[in-house]
C-alpha positions in Angstrom: 77.9 149.0 -5.3 74.3 150.2 -5.6 72.5 147.0 -6.1 74.3 144.8 -3.5 72.2 143.3 -0.9 74.4 144.0 2.1 73.4 144.1 5.7 75.0 145.8 8.9 76.2 142.3 10.1 78.6 141.5 7.1 82.2 140.6 8.1 85.0 142.4 6.5 85.8 139.3 4.2 81.9 139.5 3.0 82.2 143.2 2.2 85.4 142.9 0.6 84.6 140.1 -1.8 81.0 141.6 -2.6 82.7 145.0 -3.6 85.6 143.2 -5.6 83.2 141.1 -7.4 81.2 144.2 -8.5 84.5 145.4 -10.2 85.7 147.9 -7.6 89.5 147.8 -6.2 89.5 147.2 -2.5 92.2 147.4 0.2 92.4 146.9 3.8 92.7 149.6 6.5 93.0 149.2 10.2 89.7 150.0 12.0 91.0 152.1 14.7 93.5 154.3 12.7 92.4 153.9 9.0 96.0 153.2 8.2 97.0 150.5 5.8 98.6 147.2 7.5 102.2 146.6 7.0 101.5 143.4 5.1 99.6 145.1 2.3 103.1 146.7 1.2 101.8 149.9 0.0 98.4 150.4 -1.8 99.0 152.9 -4.4 99.5 150.2 -7.1 95.9 149.1 -6.7 94.9 152.6 -8.2 95.6 151.2 -11.6 95.5 147.2 -11.0 92.7 145.6 -9.1 93.9 143.2 -6.7 93.0 139.5 -7.5 90.1 137.8 -5.5 92.4 135.3 -3.9 94.5 138.0 -2.5 91.8 140.0 -1.2 90.5 137.0 0.6 93.7 136.4 2.2 93.9 140.1 3.4 90.4 139.7 5.2 90.1 136.3 6.2 89.4 136.1 10.1 90.3 139.9 10.4 87.8 141.7 12.3 90.3 144.4 13.1 90.2 145.7 9.4 87.8 147.7 7.4 87.3 147.6 3.6 88.4 150.7 1.6 87.6 151.6 -1.8 89.7 153.3 -4.3 87.8 156.0 -6.1 87.9 156.8 -9.6 84.7 156.8 -11.6 83.0 158.0 -8.5 83.9 160.7 -6.5 83.1 161.4 -2.6 82.6 164.8 -0.8 83.5 163.9 3.1 81.6 166.3 5.3 83.2 166.0 8.8 80.9 168.2 10.7 77.2 168.8 10.8 77.8 172.5 9.6 79.8 171.0 6.6 77.0 168.6 5.9 74.5 171.5 5.7 76.7 173.4 3.6 77.0 170.5 1.0 73.3 170.0 1.0 72.7 173.9 0.4 75.3 174.2 -2.2 76.0 171.0 -4.0 73.9 169.0 -6.3 71.4 166.6 -4.4 72.8 163.1 -4.7 70.8 160.1 -3.9 73.7 158.1 -2.3 74.9 159.2 0.9 76.7 157.2 3.6 76.6 158.1 7.5 80.2 158.3 8.9 81.3 158.6 12.5 81.7 162.3 12.3 79.5 163.5 9.4 78.6 162.1 5.9 79.9 160.8 2.5 78.3 162.4 -0.5 78.8 160.3 -3.6 79.2 161.8 -7.1 79.9 160.8 -10.8 83.4 161.7 -11.5 83.5 162.1 -15.4 86.2 164.7 -15.4 88.5 162.6 -13.3 88.9 165.0 -10.4 91.6 163.8 -7.8 91.5 164.5 -4.1 91.7 167.6 -1.9 92.0 167.9 1.9 91.2 171.1 3.6 93.7 172.2 6.1 92.2 172.1 9.6 93.3 175.3 11.1 92.0 176.9 14.2 90.4 179.7 12.0 88.9 177.2 9.5 85.2 177.6 9.9 83.2 174.1 10.8 81.2 174.4 7.8 84.6 174.3 5.7 85.7 170.7 7.1 85.1 169.1 3.7 87.6 166.9 1.8 87.2 165.4 -1.6 88.1 161.9 -2.4 88.4 161.7 -6.2 90.5 159.4 -8.5 93.2 157.5 -6.7 91.8 158.4 -3.3 90.5 156.1 -0.5 87.1 155.9 1.2 85.5 153.5 3.9 82.9 151.5 2.2 79.5 151.4 3.1 78.4 148.7 5.8 81.9 148.9 7.5 81.9 149.2 11.2 83.4 152.3 12.7 85.8 152.1 15.5 82.9 153.8 17.9 80.6 150.8 16.6 78.7 153.0 14.2 78.0 151.5 10.9 78.8 153.5 7.6 75.1 153.3 6.7 73.9 154.2 3.2 71.2 156.9 3.3 69.5 156.4 -0.1 66.8 158.5 -1.9 64.4 155.5 -2.9 62.8 157.4 -5.8 66.1 157.7 -7.5 66.9 154.7 -9.5 70.7 154.0 -9.6 72.3 151.4 -11.6 75.7 152.8 -12.0 77.8 155.8 -11.4 76.4 157.8 -14.2 73.0 157.8 -12.4 74.6 160.0 -10.0 75.0 163.7 -10.4 78.0 164.9 -12.0 80.8 166.5 -10.0 81.8 169.5 -12.1 84.3 172.3 -12.3 81.8 174.6 -10.5 81.7 172.2 -7.3 85.5 171.8 -7.4 86.0 175.5 -7.1 83.3 176.0 -4.7 85.1 173.6 -2.2 88.9 174.2 -3.0 88.4 177.8 -3.8 91.0 177.5 -6.5 91.2 176.3 -10.2 93.6 173.4 -9.9 93.1 170.0 -10.2 96.4 167.7 -9.7 98.2 170.8 -10.7 96.2 171.3 -14.0 93.9 174.4 -14.4 90.4 173.9 -14.0 88.3 175.8 -16.6 85.9 178.2 -15.0 82.0 177.5 -15.4 80.4 178.7 -18.5 79.1 182.1 -18.0 75.6 182.9 -19.8 76.4 186.5 -18.6 78.3 188.9 -20.8 82.2 188.8 -20.5 85.0 191.4 -21.1 87.3 191.5 -24.0 90.0 188.6 -23.6 87.5 186.1 -22.5 85.1 186.5 -25.2 86.4 183.7 -27.8 87.0 181.2 -25.0 83.4 181.4 -23.6 81.8 181.7 -27.0 83.7 178.2 -27.7 82.7 176.6 -24.6 79.1 177.6 -24.8 78.9 176.5 -28.5 80.5 173.2 -27.5 78.0 172.5 -24.6 75.1 173.2 -26.9 76.4 171.0 -29.7 77.2 168.3 -27.4 73.7 168.2 -26.4 72.7 167.7 -30.2 71.0 171.3 -30.3 70.1 172.2 -33.7 73.1 174.1 -35.4 70.9 177.0 -36.4 69.5 177.3 -32.9 73.1 177.3 -31.7 74.1 180.2 -33.8 71.0 182.3 -32.9 71.7 181.6 -29.1 75.2 182.7 -29.1 74.5 185.9 -31.3 71.9 186.8 -28.5 74.4 185.9 -25.7 77.2 187.9 -27.7 75.0 191.2 -27.4 75.9 191.2 -23.6 79.6 191.3 -24.1 81.8 194.2 -23.7 82.4 194.9 -26.5 80.5 192.2 -28.5 82.5 190.2 -31.1 81.9 190.7 -34.6 78.9 188.7 -35.8 80.9 186.7 -38.4 83.3 185.8 -35.8 80.6 184.2 -33.6 79.4 182.5 -36.5 82.8 181.1 -37.4 83.4 179.9 -33.8 80.2 177.9 -33.8 81.1 176.3 -37.3 84.6 175.5 -36.0 83.4 173.9 -32.9 80.9 171.8 -34.9 83.6 170.6 -37.2 85.9 169.6 -34.3 82.9 167.8 -32.6 82.1 165.7 -35.7 85.4 164.9 -36.3 86.2 163.5 -32.8 82.8 161.7 -32.8 83.0 160.1 -36.3 82.7 156.5 -36.2 81.3 153.5 -37.9 77.5 152.9 -37.6 76.8 151.2 -34.5 75.3 147.7 -34.5 71.8 147.5 -33.5 70.4 144.4 -34.6 72.8 143.2 -37.7 70.9 139.8 -37.8 68.3 139.6 -40.2 64.7 140.4 -38.8 63.1 137.2 -38.9 59.3 137.4 -38.4 57.2 134.4 -37.3 54.5 133.3 -40.0 51.1 134.7 -39.0 49.8 131.1 -39.2 52.6 129.7 -37.2 50.1 128.1 -34.6 47.3 127.3 -37.2 48.7 124.2 -38.9 46.5 122.4 -41.2 43.6 120.0 -40.6 43.6 117.9 -37.6 47.0 119.2 -36.5 45.0 122.3 -35.0 43.2 119.8 -32.8 46.4 118.0 -32.0 48.1 121.3 -30.9 45.2 122.2 -28.8 45.0 119.1 -26.9 48.9 119.0 -26.5 48.6 122.5 -24.9 45.6 121.4 -22.7 47.3 118.6 -21.2 50.8 120.5 -20.7 51.8 121.4 -17.1 53.7 124.3 -18.9 52.2 125.9 -22.0 54.9 125.7 -24.7 53.1 126.5 -27.9 56.0 125.8 -30.3 56.9 122.6 -28.5 53.2 121.5 -29.0 53.4 122.2 -32.7 56.6 119.9 -32.6 54.5 117.2 -30.9 51.7 117.3 -33.4 53.9 117.2 -36.4 56.2 114.4 -35.1 53.0 112.3 -34.5 51.8 113.0 -38.1 55.4 112.2 -39.4 55.5 108.8 -37.6 52.0 107.9 -38.5 52.6 108.6 -42.2 56.0 106.4 -42.2 56.5 104.0 -44.9 53.0 104.2 -46.2 52.9 107.3 -48.2 55.2 109.2 -50.5 54.8 112.4 -52.6 55.1 112.2 -56.4 58.8 113.8 -55.9 59.7 110.7 -53.7 59.6 112.6 -50.4 58.7 110.6 -47.2 57.2 111.8 -44.0 60.2 111.0 -41.7 61.6 114.1 -40.0 63.9 114.8 -37.1 63.0 117.5 -34.6 65.1 119.2 -32.0 62.9 120.9 -29.2 65.1 123.3 -26.8 63.7 124.9 -23.9 64.6 125.8 -20.3 64.7 122.9 -17.8 61.7 121.9 -16.3 59.6 124.1 -18.9 57.4 121.3 -20.8 59.8 119.4 -23.1 58.6 116.1 -21.4 55.0 116.9 -22.6 56.1 116.0 -26.2 56.4 112.3 -25.2 53.5 112.2 -22.9 51.3 113.4 -26.0 52.6 111.2 -28.5 52.5 108.2 -26.1 48.9 109.0 -24.9 47.4 109.1 -28.4 49.4 106.0 -29.9 48.4 104.1 -26.8 44.8 104.5 -27.3 45.2 103.7 -31.0 46.2 100.3 -32.5 49.8 101.5 -33.1 51.6 101.8 -29.8 54.4 99.7 -31.0 55.5 102.8 -33.2 57.1 104.2 -30.0 60.6 102.8 -29.4 63.3 103.4 -26.6 64.9 106.6 -25.6 68.0 106.7 -27.8 70.5 104.7 -29.9 73.6 103.6 -28.4 75.5 102.5 -31.6 75.1 101.9 -35.3 74.1 98.5 -34.7 71.4 99.5 -32.3 69.9 101.5 -35.2 70.0 98.6 -37.6 68.6 96.0 -35.0 65.6 98.0 -33.7 64.7 98.9 -37.3 64.7 95.2 -38.1 61.7 94.8 -35.7 60.3 98.4 -36.1 61.0 99.9 -39.5 58.4 102.6 -38.6 59.2 104.4 -35.2 59.4 107.4 -33.2 62.1 108.0 -30.5 62.1 110.7 -28.1 65.3 111.6 -26.7 65.7 113.8 -23.5 69.1 115.5 -22.9 69.9 115.2 -26.6 72.5 118.2 -26.2 74.2 116.5 -23.4 74.5 113.1 -25.4 76.0 115.0 -28.2 78.5 116.8 -25.9 79.5 113.6 -24.5 80.0 111.8 -27.7 82.6 114.7 -28.7 84.2 115.0 -25.5 84.8 111.3 -24.9 85.4 110.4 -28.3 82.7 107.7 -28.2 83.1 106.2 -31.7 80.1 103.6 -31.1 77.7 106.6 -30.4 79.4 108.7 -33.2 78.8 105.6 -35.7 75.1 105.7 -34.3 74.6 109.5 -35.3 76.2 108.5 -38.9 73.8 105.8 -39.3 70.8 108.1 -38.4 72.2 110.5 -40.9 72.2 107.8 -43.5 68.5 106.5 -42.6 67.2 110.0 -43.2 68.1 109.9 -46.6 67.3 106.1 -47.2 63.4 106.6 -46.7 62.9 105.7 -50.3 65.6 102.9 -50.4 67.4 100.3 -48.4 69.4 100.9 -45.1 72.3 98.1 -45.0 74.6 97.7 -42.0 78.4 98.0 -42.3 80.1 94.9 -43.7 82.0 92.8 -41.1 83.8 89.5 -41.3 81.6 86.2 -41.8 84.7 84.0 -41.5 83.7 82.4 -38.2 79.9 82.3 -39.0 78.3 79.1 -39.5 77.2 78.5 -43.0 73.6 78.2 -42.3 73.5 81.9 -40.8 75.7 83.7 -43.5 72.8 84.2 -45.7 70.9 85.5 -43.0 73.5 88.0 -42.1 73.9 89.2 -45.6 70.1 89.9 -45.8 69.8 92.1 -43.0 68.4 95.1 -44.4 65.8 97.6 -44.0 63.7 98.6 -46.7 62.3 102.1 -46.6 63.2 103.0 -42.9 61.0 105.4 -41.4 62.6 107.2 -38.3 60.9 110.1 -36.7 63.5 111.6 -34.2 62.6 114.2 -31.6 65.5 115.5 -29.5 65.2 117.7 -26.5 67.6 119.7 -24.6 68.3 123.0 -22.7 69.8 125.6 -24.6 73.2 125.7 -22.8 73.8 122.1 -23.5 72.6 122.0 -27.1 74.7 124.8 -28.3 77.8 123.8 -26.3 77.8 120.4 -28.1 77.8 122.3 -31.5 80.8 122.9 -33.5 81.5 123.6 -37.2 82.1 120.0 -37.8 78.5 119.3 -37.3 77.4 121.9 -39.7 79.7 120.5 -42.4 78.8 116.9 -42.0 75.1 117.6 -42.8 73.9 116.2 -39.3 72.3 119.7 -38.2 70.5 120.4 -41.6 68.5 117.3 -41.2 67.0 118.6 -38.0 64.1 121.1 -37.6 65.3 122.9 -34.6 62.9 125.1 -32.6 64.0 126.8 -29.7 61.3 128.2 -27.5 61.9 131.6 -26.0 59.0 131.3 -23.6 59.7 132.7 -20.2 60.0 130.4 -17.2 56.5 129.7 -15.8 55.1 127.7 -12.8 54.0 124.4 -13.4 50.4 123.7 -13.6 48.6 121.1 -11.8 47.1 118.8 -14.4 45.0 115.8 -14.1 44.8 113.0 -16.7 42.9 114.1 -19.7 41.7 111.3 -22.1 42.8 112.1 -25.9 39.9 112.9 -28.2 38.7 109.9 -30.2 38.9 112.2 -33.1 42.7 112.3 -32.8 42.8 108.3 -32.3 40.5 107.7 -35.0 42.8 109.6 -37.6 45.8 107.7 -36.4 44.2 104.4 -37.1 42.7 105.7 -40.5 46.2 106.8 -41.6 47.8 103.6 -40.6 45.0 101.3 -41.9 46.0 98.8 -44.6 44.2 98.8 -47.8 44.4 97.3 -51.4 45.8 100.6 -52.6 49.0 99.9 -50.3 49.3 96.1 -51.3 50.7 93.9 -48.6 51.7 96.6 -46.0 53.6 94.6 -43.5 54.4 97.5 -41.7 56.6 95.7 -39.2 58.4 93.9 -41.8 61.7 95.5 -42.4 62.6 93.2 -45.3 59.4 93.8 -47.2 59.8 96.5 -49.9 56.3 98.0 -49.3 54.5 100.1 -51.9 53.5 103.4 -50.8 50.4 105.5 -51.9 51.5 108.4 -53.8 50.3 112.0 -52.8 51.1 114.6 -55.6 51.8 118.3 -55.3 49.5 120.4 -57.2 51.1 122.6 -60.1 50.6 125.6 -57.9 52.6 123.9 -54.9 55.3 123.0 -57.3 55.7 126.6 -58.5 56.1 127.5 -54.8 58.6 124.9 -54.2 60.6 126.0 -57.3 60.5 129.8 -56.1 61.6 128.3 -52.5 64.5 126.8 -54.2 65.6 129.8 -55.8 65.5 131.8 -52.7 67.5 128.9 -50.7 70.5 129.4 -53.3 70.7 132.9 -52.9 70.8 132.7 -49.3 73.2 129.9 -49.4 75.6 132.2 -51.6 75.4 135.0 -49.0 76.3 132.5 -46.1 79.4 131.1 -47.6 81.7 133.8 -45.8 80.3 132.3 -42.6 80.6 128.6 -43.6 77.0 128.3 -42.8 75.5 127.3 -46.3 75.3 123.6 -45.6 72.4 124.4 -43.0 70.1 125.2 -46.0 70.9 122.1 -48.1 67.9 120.1 -47.0 65.6 123.0 -46.2 63.3 122.3 -49.0 63.3 118.7 -48.7 62.2 119.2 -45.2 59.3 121.2 -46.2 58.3 118.8 -48.9 58.3 116.0 -46.2 56.2 118.1 -43.7 53.9 118.8 -46.8 53.2 115.2 -47.1 51.9 114.6 -43.6 50.3 117.8 -43.4 48.1 117.1 -46.4 46.9 113.9 -44.9 46.4 115.7 -41.5 44.0 118.0 -43.8 42.4 114.9 -45.2 43.4 111.3 -44.9 41.7 110.7 -48.3 43.7 113.5 -50.0 45.7 112.5 -53.2 47.1 116.0 -53.8 49.1 118.6 -51.6 47.8 121.9 -52.0 49.6 125.3 -52.2 48.0 126.2 -48.9 49.5 123.3 -47.2 52.8 123.8 -49.1 53.0 127.5 -48.3 52.4 126.6 -44.6 55.2 124.1 -44.5 57.5 126.4 -46.3 56.9 129.2 -44.0 57.5 126.8 -40.9 60.8 125.3 -42.2 62.1 128.6 -43.4 61.3 130.5 -40.3 63.0 127.9 -37.8 66.0 127.3 -40.2 66.8 131.0 -40.5 66.5 131.4 -37.0 68.8 128.6 -36.3 71.6 130.0 -38.7 71.2 133.3 -36.8 71.8 131.4 -33.5 74.9 129.6 -35.0 76.4 132.7 -36.3 76.7 133.8 -32.4 77.1 130.3 -30.7 78.7 127.9 -33.1 82.7 127.8 -33.2 85.5 125.5 -34.4 87.3 125.9 -31.1 86.9 126.7 -27.3 88.7 130.3 -28.1 86.4 130.9 -31.0 83.5 130.0 -28.9 84.6 132.6 -25.9 85.0 135.3 -28.8 81.6 134.5 -30.2 79.8 134.6 -26.8 81.6 137.9 -26.1 80.7 139.5 -29.4 77.0 138.2 -28.9 76.9 139.7 -25.6 78.0 143.0 -26.6 75.7 143.0 -29.5 72.9 142.2 -27.1 73.6 145.6 -25.4 72.6 147.5 -28.5 73.7 151.2 -28.7 74.5 151.4 -24.9 77.1 148.9 -25.2 79.1 147.7 -22.2 81.6 149.7 -19.9 85.0 148.3 -18.7 83.7 148.1 -15.3 80.8 146.1 -16.3 83.3 143.8 -18.2 84.8 143.3 -15.0 81.8 142.1 -13.0 79.6 140.2 -15.4 79.3 136.6 -15.0 80.3 136.1 -18.6 83.7 137.5 -18.4 84.4 136.5 -14.7 84.3 132.9 -16.3 87.4 133.8 -18.1 91.1 134.9 -17.2 91.7 138.6 -17.3 94.3 138.2 -20.1 91.7 136.0 -21.9 89.3 139.0 -21.7 91.6 141.6 -22.6 92.8 139.4 -25.8 89.3 138.8 -26.9 88.2 142.6 -26.7 91.4 143.6 -28.4 90.8 141.0 -31.4 87.3 142.2 -31.6 88.6 145.8 -31.6 91.2 144.9 -34.3 88.8 143.2 -36.4 86.3 146.1 -36.5 83.6 144.2 -34.7 83.5 146.5 -31.9 84.6 150.1 -30.9 85.2 151.8 -27.8 83.4 155.2 -28.0 82.0 157.8 -25.5 78.3 157.2 -24.7 75.8 159.0 -22.7 73.7 156.3 -21.5 70.0 156.8 -21.2 70.6 160.3 -22.7 72.0 161.6 -19.3 75.0 162.2 -17.4 78.3 162.7 -19.1 79.5 160.3 -21.7 81.6 157.4 -20.6 83.7 154.9 -22.4 81.9 151.9 -23.6 82.3 149.1 -25.8 79.9 148.8 -28.6 79.3 146.4 -31.5 79.6 147.7 -35.2 77.2 146.9 -38.0 79.1 144.1 -40.0 77.8 145.4 -43.2 79.6 148.5 -42.8 83.0 147.6 -44.0 81.3 145.9 -47.1 81.1 147.5 -50.6 
């Protein structure tokens, strides 16, 4: 209500749908007499059941004779019908920042934490004009702001701009004091309203009650217990006669115990995910990779530091392909996934790689965008056994494979998985019938193999497409753990105007030097898939090997902890990826290196660990085995993101995440999460002000573990 961009020219239909989408219950009234139309069939059911949007649209479509009425509840409206009554409200009630001009007077909006109902002043001849005041509380109707009065006047909001209003809790509370001032009695819907707390002394008969109410108020404000006792003892001296001192102290203790019992709950979720800090040298890769990174950032229309690191590492990966291996039989081929918002620099990876390779002697390393089948992978490897492919919209492609049950593309994925692990061996196509193949071609068909395939793959996607395509099957089959998945959290930026920048010769020369045949390699034949080439061996130093052994122990411990979530496969190739990365990083440090230092190994371990752990945390929230589980995870993730303040029922109704679901689905998901102990519904004072309201908060998942 408070943040809607409405104008004086809204139609009744526009107003009705806007308020409905904000989570309010709306009903139609005739503009001229403020009575509900006969077609409504009574409006009382909508006190507890918000009408569906389709029904609201049918009520107000092409109906200029209607106005939009709101059913009060969480908010309360004091309706002052005369100028005198307006003056009385302004002088006697708390100042509210949200007031609406009406045909006769003004509506004053308040928060309604105590669920006050309605009250109508009897308009008798002797009733003073200043007392022409009504209360529209729970279940009451009020004409919504921006409606047009029968006189032509607009119900125009009069807002105090300095007052930041997000929800009803930001409005002043309407309390017992205000209710009694207006109504002149202590009854609210037939129930007695407790008199306001008195700080003055009271007589015998009211002492214990007032002491308990005063103690309850102080304790609810988290006032120190010793101070509460001191304050109550001082207050007690004014009573006639004072209570015994031990009785005052007993009242405070009893109130505190009751308060603690009612507010006892599991620890709230603040951030149950492991805190994963980025390595301090994340953007300081070894050797010439730093220059690659700086050049990639310089040519980018949108700065994306994490993606620029991917571009640098992928270039080094393909340049070292087939020609080098570690003494542990690790090769440089790696699969990367770059995730970023649409139009935010993903395409710069391809521009960077092609710019440098095109100036070098090795532009042939770049192949087309993607593989359509298993056969396509084998075919292109026959001609380009060392290659880099940069695939845009990778997430959408994965989604389409699953949705359309595209067996050819799925087979292509399986072959890519196999190729990742065959860098040290031979990749053979699937067997097929040779019965109708001419004899002279049978031998050729049988020998269609690729020795030491070296594919560097860079996929790019927007977050929503990538995570939508994932499921538990992709985790179990080992496809995802072959990737280094890097999601940029950079905010959306304006694209810079960039002229062509010529790549530095140092980068081009490094590529040529790394790919240069030498006697150490023997006959390289880099474009000959049938040649089982010999690689130059780059050895890990003893210190580097120690780091890798320690890393392996860490991974096993993490896998054991992840078994309950079925996410342990995501770490199965983490060390292997770090070792592969170490190979190209060592050669980036110096093309003549024969060893991989501990410093280079540490940088690679830190890099791979950081992004693998980040991806695991993302999978906990986003990867599911079914559409229902996906919705449950999305809801839980959203509630967790709200931290200690959680989310109210009203916010649930109006947030776009929940509006995309059926109402019964939302209720079922909320109930399942509550029953599972994942969330709780508790009273929270948002921002430390106002009265507590019921809100859903996530619970620390470790609370229930021994």
